[in-house]
PABAVO-469409 format. One record per atom (N, C-alpha, C): residue number from 1; chain; atom name; x, y, z. Coordinates in steps of 0.2 Angstrom, whole numbers, plus 5000, padded with zeros to 4 digits. Atoms other than C-alpha are relative to their C-alpha. Layout:
% residues N
NUM/A/CA/X/Y/Z
...
//
This chain:
% residues 179
1/A/N/5004/4994/5000
1/A/CA/5000/5000/5000
1/A/C/5004/5006/5000
2/A/N/4996/4993/5000
2/A/CA/5006/5018/4997
2/A/C/4998/5003/5006
3/A/N/5001/4996/4995
3/A/CA/5007/5031/5010
3/A/C/4993/5003/5001
4/A/N/5007/4997/5000
4/A/CA/4991/5039/5005
4/A/C/4995/4995/5001
5/A/N/5005/5005/4999
5/A/CA/4981/5023/5005
5/A/C/5000/4997/5007
6/A/N/4999/5002/4993
6/A/CA/4988/5018/5022
6/A/C/4996/5005/5004
7/A/N/5003/4994/4996
7/A/CA/4983/5035/5029
7/A/C/4993/5000/4999
8/A/N/5007/5000/5001
8/A/CA/4966/5035/5021
8/A/C/4996/4994/5003
9/A/N/5003/5006/4997
9/A/CA/4962/5018/5027
9/A/C/5000/5000/5008
10/A/N/5000/5000/4993
10/A/CA/4966/5022/5045
10/A/C/4998/5007/5003
11/A/N/5002/4993/4997
11/A/CA/4959/5040/5047
11/A/C/4995/4999/5006
12/A/N/5005/5001/4994
12/A/CA/4945/5033/5058
12/A/C/5003/4998/5006
13/A/N/4997/5001/4994
13/A/CA/4957/5026/5070
13/A/C/5003/5006/5003
14/A/N/4998/4994/4997
14/A/CA/4965/5043/5072
14/A/C/4995/5004/5004
15/A/N/5006/4997/4996
15/A/CA/4948/5050/5077
15/A/C/4999/4996/5006
16/A/N/5001/5004/4994
16/A/CA/4946/5036/5089
16/A/C/5005/5001/5005
17/A/N/4994/4999/4995
17/A/CA/4963/5038/5097
17/A/C/5000/5007/5003
18/A/N/5000/4993/4998
18/A/CA/4961/5057/5098
18/A/C/4994/5000/5005
19/A/N/5005/5000/4995
19/A/CA/4944/5054/5107
19/A/C/5001/4997/5006
20/A/N/4999/5003/4994
20/A/CA/4950/5042/5119
20/A/C/5005/5004/5004
21/A/N/4995/4996/4997
21/A/CA/4965/5053/5123
21/A/C/4997/5006/5004
22/A/N/5003/4994/4998
22/A/CA/4954/5068/5125
22/A/C/4995/4998/5007
23/A/N/5004/5002/4995
23/A/CA/4943/5058/5137
23/A/C/5004/4999/5007
24/A/N/4995/5001/4994
24/A/CA/4958/5055/5149
24/A/C/5003/5007/5002
25/A/N/4997/4993/4998
25/A/CA/4963/5074/5149
25/A/C/4995/5004/5003
26/A/N/5004/4996/4996
26/A/CA/4957/5088/5159
26/A/C/4994/5004/4996
27/A/N/5004/4996/5004
27/A/CA/4942/5099/5154
27/A/C/5003/5005/4996
28/A/N/4996/4995/5004
28/A/CA/4947/5111/5140
28/A/C/5004/4997/4995
29/A/N/4996/5003/5005
29/A/CA/4956/5098/5130
29/A/C/4994/4996/4996
30/A/N/5005/5003/5004
30/A/CA/4944/5092/5116
30/A/C/5003/4995/4995
31/A/N/4998/5005/5005
31/A/CA/4945/5078/5103
31/A/C/5003/5004/4994
32/A/N/4998/4997/5006
32/A/CA/4946/5091/5089
32/A/C/5007/5004/5001
33/A/N/4993/4997/4999
33/A/CA/4962/5099/5097
33/A/C/5005/4995/4999
34/A/N/4996/5005/5001
34/A/CA/4970/5082/5097
34/A/C/5000/4997/4993
35/A/N/5000/5004/5006
35/A/CA/4965/5077/5080
35/A/C/5005/5002/4995
36/A/N/4995/4998/5004
36/A/CA/4978/5088/5071
36/A/C/5006/4996/5001
37/A/N/4995/5004/4999
37/A/CA/4992/5079/5080
37/A/C/4999/4993/4999
38/A/N/5001/5007/5002
38/A/CA/4984/5062/5078
38/A/C/5001/4999/4993
39/A/N/5000/5000/5008
39/A/CA/4982/5065/5059
39/A/C/5008/5000/4998
40/A/N/4993/5000/5002
40/A/CA/5000/5070/5058
40/A/C/5004/4994/5002
41/A/N/4997/5006/4998
41/A/CA/5006/5055/5068
41/A/C/4998/4994/4995
42/A/N/5002/5005/5004
42/A/CA/4996/5044/5057
42/A/C/5003/5001/4993
43/A/N/4997/4999/5007
43/A/CA/5003/5052/5041
43/A/C/5008/4998/5001
44/A/N/4993/5002/4999
44/A/CA/5021/5050/5048
44/A/C/5001/4992/5000
45/A/N/5000/5007/4999
45/A/CA/5017/5032/5053
45/A/C/4999/4997/4993
46/A/N/5001/5003/5007
46/A/CA/5011/5028/5035
46/A/C/5006/5001/4996
47/A/N/4994/4999/5005
47/A/CA/5026/5036/5027
47/A/C/5006/4996/5002
48/A/N/4994/5004/4998
48/A/CA/5039/5027/5038
48/A/C/4999/4993/5001
49/A/N/5001/5007/4998
49/A/CA/5030/5010/5040
49/A/C/5004/4996/4995
50/A/N/4996/5005/5004
50/A/CA/5040/4995/5034
50/A/C/4997/4993/5001
51/A/N/5004/5006/4999
51/A/CA/5028/4980/5032
51/A/C/5005/4994/5000
52/A/N/4996/5006/5000
52/A/CA/5043/4969/5029
52/A/C/5003/4998/5007
53/A/N/4999/5002/4993
53/A/CA/5046/4969/5048
53/A/C/4995/4996/5003
54/A/N/5005/5005/4998
54/A/CA/5031/4959/5050
54/A/C/4995/5003/5005
55/A/N/5005/4997/4995
55/A/CA/5021/4971/5062
55/A/C/4994/5003/4996
56/A/N/5006/4997/5003
56/A/CA/5003/4976/5059
56/A/C/5001/5008/5000
57/A/N/4999/4993/5001
57/A/CA/5002/4994/5053
57/A/C/4996/5004/5006
58/A/N/5003/4997/4994
58/A/CA/4989/4998/5067
58/A/C/5004/5000/5006
59/A/N/4996/5000/4994
59/A/CA/5001/4993/5080
59/A/C/5005/5005/5000
60/A/N/4994/4995/5001
60/A/CA/5015/5004/5073
60/A/C/4997/5007/5001
61/A/N/5003/4994/5001
61/A/CA/5003/5018/5070
61/A/C/4998/5003/5007
62/A/N/5003/4998/4993
62/A/CA/4995/5018/5088
62/A/C/5006/5004/5004
63/A/N/4995/4997/4997
63/A/CA/5012/5022/5095
63/A/C/5002/5007/4998
64/A/N/4999/4993/5003
64/A/CA/5016/5036/5083
64/A/C/4995/5005/5001
65/A/N/5006/4995/4999
65/A/CA/4999/5044/5085
65/A/C/5000/5002/5007
66/A/N/5000/4998/4992
66/A/CA/5000/5043/5104
66/A/C/5006/5005/5001
67/A/N/4995/4996/4999
67/A/CA/5017/5051/5103
67/A/C/4999/5007/4998
68/A/N/5001/4993/5002
68/A/CA/5012/5066/5093
68/A/C/4995/5003/5004
69/A/N/5005/4997/4995
69/A/CA/4997/5069/5104
69/A/C/5003/5002/5007
70/A/N/4996/4998/4994
70/A/CA/5008/5068/5119
70/A/C/5004/5006/5000
71/A/N/4996/4994/5001
71/A/CA/5020/5080/5112
71/A/C/4996/5007/4999
72/A/N/5005/4994/5000
72/A/CA/5005/5092/5108
72/A/C/4998/5002/5007
73/A/N/5002/4998/4993
73/A/CA/4999/5091/5126
73/A/C/5006/5003/5004
74/A/N/4995/4997/4997
74/A/CA/5016/5095/5132
74/A/C/5001/5007/4998
75/A/N/5000/4993/5002
75/A/CA/5016/5111/5122
75/A/C/4995/5004/5004
76/A/N/5005/4996/4996
76/A/CA/5001/5116/5132
76/A/C/5001/4999/5008
77/A/N/4998/5001/4993
77/A/CA/5010/5111/5149
77/A/C/4995/4995/5003
78/A/N/5004/5004/4996
78/A/CA/4997/5098/5153
78/A/C/5003/4993/5002
79/A/N/4996/5006/4998
79/A/CA/5009/5083/5153
79/A/C/5007/5001/5000
80/A/N/4993/4999/4999
80/A/CA/5026/5085/5160
80/A/C/5004/4994/4997
81/A/N/4996/5006/5003
81/A/CA/5040/5074/5152
81/A/C/5001/4995/5005
82/A/N/4999/5005/4995
82/A/CA/5042/5065/5168
82/A/C/4994/4995/5001
83/A/N/5006/5004/5000
83/A/CA/5024/5058/5166
83/A/C/4998/4998/4993
84/A/N/5001/5001/5007
84/A/CA/5025/5050/5149
84/A/C/4994/4996/4998
85/A/N/5007/5004/5002
85/A/CA/5009/5039/5150
85/A/C/4995/5003/5005
86/A/N/5006/4998/4996
86/A/CA/4994/5049/5156
86/A/C/4994/4995/4999
87/A/N/5006/5005/5000
87/A/CA/4980/5037/5160
87/A/C/4994/5003/5003
88/A/N/5006/4997/4997
88/A/CA/4968/5047/5171
88/A/C/5001/5008/5001
89/A/N/5000/4993/5000
89/A/CA/4963/5065/5172
89/A/C/5004/5003/5007
90/A/N/4996/4997/4994
90/A/CA/4970/5067/5190
90/A/C/5007/5000/5000
91/A/N/4993/5000/5001
91/A/CA/4987/5063/5184
91/A/C/5003/5007/4996
92/A/N/4998/4994/5003
92/A/CA/4987/5080/5175
92/A/C/5002/5005/5005
93/A/N/4997/4996/4995
93/A/CA/4998/5091/5186
93/A/C/4998/5007/5000
94/A/N/5000/4993/5000
94/A/CA/4994/5108/5180
94/A/C/4992/5002/4999
95/A/N/5007/4998/5000
95/A/CA/4978/5118/5181
95/A/C/4997/5000/4993
96/A/N/5003/5001/5006
96/A/CA/4965/5117/5167
96/A/C/4999/5007/4997
97/A/N/5000/4994/5003
97/A/CA/4965/5130/5154
97/A/C/4993/5002/4999
98/A/N/5007/4998/5001
98/A/CA/4949/5140/5152
98/A/C/4998/4998/4993
99/A/N/5002/5002/5006
99/A/CA/4938/5134/5138
99/A/C/5000/5005/4994
100/A/N/4999/4995/5005
100/A/CA/4938/5150/5129
100/A/C/5007/5001/4997
101/A/N/4993/4999/5003
101/A/CA/4957/5151/5128
101/A/C/5001/4993/4996
102/A/N/4999/5007/5003
102/A/CA/4957/5132/5123
102/A/C/4997/5001/4993
103/A/N/5003/5000/5007
103/A/CA/4946/5136/5108
103/A/C/5003/5005/4996
104/A/N/4997/4995/5005
104/A/CA/4953/5152/5102
104/A/C/5007/5001/4999
105/A/N/4993/4998/5000
105/A/CA/4971/5153/5106
105/A/C/5004/4994/4997
106/A/N/4997/5006/5003
106/A/CA/4976/5135/5101
106/A/C/4999/4999/4993
107/A/N/5000/5001/5007
107/A/CA/4980/5133/5083
107/A/C/5003/4994/4998
108/A/N/4997/5006/5002
108/A/CA/4981/5115/5079
108/A/C/5004/4999/4994
109/A/N/4997/5000/5007
109/A/CA/4986/5118/5061
109/A/C/5008/5002/5001
110/A/N/4993/4998/4999
110/A/CA/5002/5126/5068
110/A/C/5004/4994/5003
111/A/N/4996/5005/4996
111/A/CA/5007/5111/5079
111/A/C/5000/4993/4996
112/A/N/5001/5007/5003
112/A/CA/5001/5097/5067
112/A/C/5001/4999/4993
113/A/N/5000/5002/5007
113/A/CA/5002/5099/5049
113/A/C/5006/5001/4997
114/A/N/4995/5000/5004
114/A/CA/5016/5095/5038
114/A/C/4998/5003/4993
115/A/N/5002/4997/5007
115/A/CA/5016/5102/5020
115/A/C/4995/4996/4996
116/A/N/5004/5004/5004
116/A/CA/5008/5088/5012
116/A/C/4993/5000/5003
117/A/N/5006/5000/4997
117/A/CA/4994/5086/5025
117/A/C/4997/5007/5000
118/A/N/5002/4993/5000
118/A/CA/4992/5105/5025
118/A/C/4996/5001/4993
119/A/N/5003/5000/5007
119/A/CA/4988/5104/5006
119/A/C/4994/4997/5000
120/A/N/5006/5004/5000
120/A/CA/4976/5091/5009
120/A/C/4994/5003/5003
121/A/N/5005/4996/4996
121/A/CA/4967/5101/5022
121/A/C/4998/5006/4997
122/A/N/5002/4994/5003
122/A/CA/4967/5117/5012
122/A/C/4996/4998/4994
123/A/N/5004/5002/5005
123/A/CA/4960/5108/4997
123/A/C/4993/4998/5002
124/A/N/5006/5002/4997
124/A/CA/4946/5101/5008
124/A/C/4996/5006/5002
125/A/N/5003/4994/4998
125/A/CA/4943/5118/5016
125/A/C/4997/5004/4994
126/A/N/5003/4996/5006
126/A/CA/4941/5126/4999
126/A/C/4994/4997/4997
127/A/N/5006/5003/5003
127/A/CA/4927/5114/4995
127/A/C/4994/5001/5004
128/A/N/5005/4999/4995
128/A/CA/4917/5120/5010
128/A/C/4996/5006/4997
129/A/N/5004/4994/5001
129/A/CA/4903/5133/5009
129/A/C/5004/5006/5002
130/A/N/4996/4994/4999
130/A/CA/4909/5151/5009
130/A/C/5001/5002/5008
131/A/N/4999/4998/4992
131/A/CA/4905/5155/5028
131/A/C/5004/4995/5003
132/A/N/4996/5004/4996
132/A/CA/4912/5139/5034
132/A/C/5008/5000/4998
133/A/N/4993/4999/5002
133/A/CA/4928/5141/5023
133/A/C/5003/5006/5003
134/A/N/4998/4994/4997
134/A/CA/4930/5159/5029
134/A/C/5002/4999/5007
135/A/N/4999/5001/4993
135/A/CA/4929/5154/5047
135/A/C/5006/4996/5001
136/A/N/4994/5005/4998
136/A/CA/4941/5139/5047
136/A/C/5006/5003/4997
137/A/N/4994/4996/5002
137/A/CA/4954/5149/5036
137/A/C/5002/5005/5005
138/A/N/4998/4995/4995
138/A/CA/4953/5163/5048
138/A/C/5002/4998/5006
139/A/N/4998/5002/4993
139/A/CA/4954/5154/5064
139/A/C/5006/4996/5000
140/A/N/4994/5004/5000
140/A/CA/4967/5141/5059
140/A/C/5006/5002/4996
141/A/N/4995/4998/5004
141/A/CA/4977/5149/5046
141/A/C/5002/5008/5000
142/A/N/4998/4993/5000
142/A/CA/4976/5168/5048
142/A/C/5000/5003/5007
143/A/N/4999/4998/4993
143/A/CA/4976/5169/5067
143/A/C/4994/5004/5003
144/A/N/5005/4996/4998
144/A/CA/4959/5177/5069
144/A/C/4996/4996/5006
145/A/N/5003/5003/4995
145/A/CA/4948/5174/5084
145/A/C/4992/5000/4999
146/A/N/5007/5000/5001
146/A/CA/4930/5169/5086
146/A/C/4996/5006/5002
147/A/N/5003/4993/4998
147/A/CA/4926/5186/5094
147/A/C/5000/5004/4994
148/A/N/5000/4995/5006
148/A/CA/4932/5195/5078
148/A/C/4995/4998/4995
149/A/N/5006/5002/5004
149/A/CA/4920/5184/5068
149/A/C/4993/5002/5003
150/A/N/5007/4998/4997
150/A/CA/4906/5187/5080
150/A/C/4998/5007/4999
151/A/N/5001/4993/5001
151/A/CA/4908/5206/5079
151/A/C/4999/5001/4992
152/A/N/5001/4999/5007
152/A/CA/4910/5205/5060
152/A/C/4993/4998/4997
153/A/N/5006/5003/5002
153/A/CA/4895/5194/5057
153/A/C/4994/5001/5004
154/A/N/5006/4998/4995
154/A/CA/4884/5201/5071
154/A/C/4997/4994/5003
155/A/N/5002/5006/4996
155/A/CA/4883/5185/5080
155/A/C/5003/4999/5006
156/A/N/4996/5001/4994
156/A/CA/4887/5179/5097
156/A/C/5006/4995/4999
157/A/N/4994/5005/5000
157/A/CA/4903/5170/5101
157/A/C/4998/4993/5000
158/A/N/5003/5007/4999
158/A/CA/4893/5155/5106
158/A/C/4998/4997/4993
159/A/N/5002/5002/5006
159/A/CA/4885/5155/5089
159/A/C/5006/4998/4995
160/A/N/4994/5001/5004
160/A/CA/4902/5156/5080
160/A/C/5003/4993/5002
161/A/N/4997/5007/4998
161/A/CA/4908/5141/5090
161/A/C/4996/4995/4997
162/A/N/5004/5005/5003
162/A/CA/4893/5131/5084
162/A/C/5001/5000/4993
163/A/N/4999/5000/5007
163/A/CA/4896/5136/5066
163/A/C/5007/4997/4999
164/A/N/4993/5003/5000
164/A/CA/4915/5131/5069
164/A/C/4999/4992/5000
165/A/N/5001/5007/4998
165/A/CA/4910/5114/5076
165/A/C/4997/4997/4994
166/A/N/5003/5003/5006
166/A/CA/4898/5111/5061
166/A/C/5005/5000/4994
167/A/N/4996/5000/5005
167/A/CA/4911/5116/5049
167/A/C/5006/4995/5000
168/A/N/4995/5006/4999
168/A/CA/4924/5104/5056
168/A/C/4997/4994/4999
169/A/N/5003/5006/5001
169/A/CA/4912/5090/5055
169/A/C/4999/4999/4992
170/A/N/5001/5001/5007
170/A/CA/4908/5094/5037
170/A/C/5007/4999/4996
171/A/N/4993/5001/5002
171/A/CA/4927/5096/5034
171/A/C/5003/4993/5000
172/A/N/4997/5007/4999
172/A/CA/4931/5079/5041
172/A/C/4997/4995/4994
173/A/N/5003/5004/5005
173/A/CA/4919/5072/5028
173/A/C/5002/5001/4993
174/A/N/4998/4998/5007
174/A/CA/4927/5081/5013
174/A/C/5008/4998/4999
175/A/N/4993/5001/5001
175/A/CA/4945/5076/5017
175/A/C/5002/4996/4995
176/A/N/4998/5005/5005
176/A/CA/4946/5061/5006
176/A/C/4995/4999/4995
177/A/N/5005/5000/5006
177/A/CA/4932/5064/4994
177/A/C/5003/5002/4994
178/A/N/4997/4997/5006
178/A/CA/4937/5066/4976
178/A/C/4997/5007/4998
179/A/N/5002/4993/5002
179/A/CA/4936/5084/4969
179/A/C/4995/4999/4994
//
């Protein structure tokens, strides 16, 4: 299998692993925040996988994906290096970041996308409806905040968050559809 085929065949596992990791982290850490690092780890695993060694790809990928999510969480100071295996929320030694900061100031695209995956994401984003596309490009690529969109579109910040969540769901369905 090619790198792209391995990656595409196992994207659902990245979603699952990101969801499981998010469930074991403090409030304010969401699956969508971990999805970028999970997808990058999956991409790297697909690229570096050597089937001749006799291991199942999912076994190899699970370690790589977990490592990328751990590294991302370390950038947020939720998992110190001395605790490499976080298993329960009470093991997080630092305070929980406020939800509004977690949503607006974390830019997963900065932490997680290599050039190829970034191109795939941009192509999928460009196939979204105008409002969804403008919002995701602004939030993840241009550094805009939900508050700036709320003021511009004359909507509440909560409504912008709902639009963003819906756009992310739509985006996930477009990533591997042919143009």
